[in-house]
C-alpha positions in Angstrom: 10.2 6.0 -18.0 7.9 8.9 -17.3 5.5 9.2 -14.5 1.8 9.4 -14.1 0.2 12.0 -16.5 -2.1 14.1 -14.5 -5.7 14.9 -16.1 -8.2 17.3 -14.9 -7.4 17.2 -11.2 -6.6 13.5 -11.2 -3.1 12.2 -10.3 -3.1 10.3 -13.2 -5.1 9.3 -16.3 -5.6 6.0 -14.9 -7.5 7.6 -11.8 -9.2 9.7 -14.0 -10.4 6.8 -16.2 -11.4 4.4 -13.0 -13.6 7.7 -11.8 -15.2 8.0 -14.9 -15.9 4.1 -15.2 -17.6 4.5 -11.6 -19.6 7.3 -13.0 -21.2 5.0 -15.6 -19.1 6.0 -18.8 -18.0 3.7 -21.2 -14.6 3.1 -22.6 -15.0 4.9 -25.7 -16.6 7.9 -23.8 -13.6 7.8 -21.5 -11.3 7.8 -24.3 -12.9 10.6 -26.1 -12.8 12.6 -23.0 -9.1 11.8 -22.0 -8.3 12.0 -25.8 -6.6 8.6 -26.1 -7.4 5.6 -27.7 -10.1 3.1 -26.5 -7.7 0.4 -26.2 -5.6 2.7 -24.0 -8.3 3.1 -21.5 -8.9 -0.6 -21.4 -5.3 -1.0 -20.7 -5.5 1.6 -17.8 -8.4 -0.1 -16.4 -6.6 -3.4 -16.6 -3.7 -1.7 -14.9 -5.9 -0.3 -11.8 -7.4 -3.8 -11.4 -4.1 -5.2 -10.6 -3.2 -2.8 -8.0 -3.1 -4.5 -4.7 -5.4 -2.9 -1.8 -3.3 -1.4 1.0 -2.8 -3.4 4.1 -4.5 -2.7 7.2 -1.2 -1.5 8.9 -0.6 0.9 5.7 -3.8 2.5 6.1 -3.7 3.3 9.8 -0.2 2.9 10.8 3.5 4.3 10.3 6.6 2.8 9.1 9.0 2.5 11.7 12.9 1.2 10.7 14.7 -1.4 12.3 18.6 -2.3 11.5 19.3 -5.4 9.5 20.9 -6.7 12.6 17.8 -6.4 14.6 15.6 -7.9 12.0 18.3 -11.0 11.4 18.3 -11.6 15.0 14.4 -11.7 15.4 14.2 -13.9 12.2 14.7 -17.3 14.1 11.7 -16.2 16.5 9.4 -15.1 13.5 10.2 -18.7 11.8 9.2 -20.5 14.9 6.0 -18.5 15.2 5.4 -19.0 11.3 5.1 -15.2 11.1 7.3 -12.5 9.5 9.8 -10.6 11.2 7.9 -7.5 10.6 4.9 -9.1 12.1 6.8 -10.0 14.9 8.1 -7.0 15.5 4.7 -5.3 15.4 3.7 -7.6 17.9 6.6 -7.1 20.4 6.0 -3.3 20.1 2.2 -3.7 20.8 2.4 -6.4 23.7 5.0 -3.8 25.4 2.7 -0.8 24.9 -0.4 -2.7 25.6 0.9 -4.1 29.1 2.5 -0.9 29.8 6.0 -1.9 30.3 8.2 0.2 28.1 10.1 1.5 31.3 10.7 -2.1 32.5 11.7 -3.4 29.3 14.0 -0.2 28.8 15.0 -0.4 32.5 14.9 3.6 33.1 
């Protein structure tokens, strides 16, 4: 399957259709500008509306990788607190940093 088709500075035709809709253009006008069928514009807009919003951590954070073994050993503690393993790991790291106990935890 091919990736997004760029269009006049937009990453994809979907992004272009969304931007043009925000500018007040009707699907028929967008279709004419992009060079596709009006039904295709409607499909692009429907697809865009199904995209999930980025989670707060995705907007302001970075990814940290843990081994499967570590995540597996955290799982019972996460279940006990009724949160995800990722949320538990995030809370642990934040608590260590907030309480300034990195050296104590690492014993160096």
